[in-house]
C-alpha positions, 0 to 999 in steps of 0.5 A: 749608701744607706744614707743616700738611699734614705735621702732619696726617700725624703726627697720623694716625700717632699715632692709628694707633699707638693702634689695637690689634693684631688677630690674623689670623682664619686660622691658618697651616695653614688654607686659604682657602675659594675657594667664593665663586668659585662664586657667579656672582651675587657675581662679576657684582656685584663685576665690575660694581662694579669697572667702575662704580667707575672713575668715581672715577679719572675724577673725581679725576685725568682730569677735572681734567687735562682741565679744565685742558688742553681747556676754557676754564674757569679753572684754579682752577675745578678747586679749586671743583669739588673743594670742592663734591665734598667738601662734598657728600660730607660732607652727603649720602653717609650720608643717600643710602646709607640704604635700600639693603636689597634686591638689587631696589632695587640693580638699580633704582638701577644703571639710574639710575646707568648713565643718569647716567654716560652723561649725564656723558660728554655733559656732559664733551664739551660743555664743550670750546670754550665760553666761560669762564662757560658752560664753568664752569657746564657743569662744575659741572652735570656734577660734581653729576651725578657726585656723584649717580652716586657716591651711587647706586653706594653704594646699589647696592653696599650693596644687593647686599652685604646679600643 
């Protein structure tokens, strides 16, 4: 398995070597335009996007560690949850991001996202101390909510970037 993983890295490196070199768009004596920092709507959107994106760290690092340490779900259940995440991303991410065209749409989706992320905190805490089967079911449900929240965040960012 490790050899196969190493092979994929070599294949990726080979593919990278085929990418053409693109010259920088700023010349050496050209100054960067800092005027974007005067657009407070942009700054608010990017700060909010950064805060809301912290759930990716939860999803990939904190939650798997928490599942192993603080729930009665089997350790291998982390692999099941990551597998479901991967399949869902492949099947639904592009489809869910279609329609992100206006800031109003993005704001509406952000409200849904906030509600979903609050539900996730509840579900995460509720799995502690449950029997194995119930904890596993609660964790799958929580993970599916996390996926929906991730897709809604993609919609919000797409809508805000389009304006």
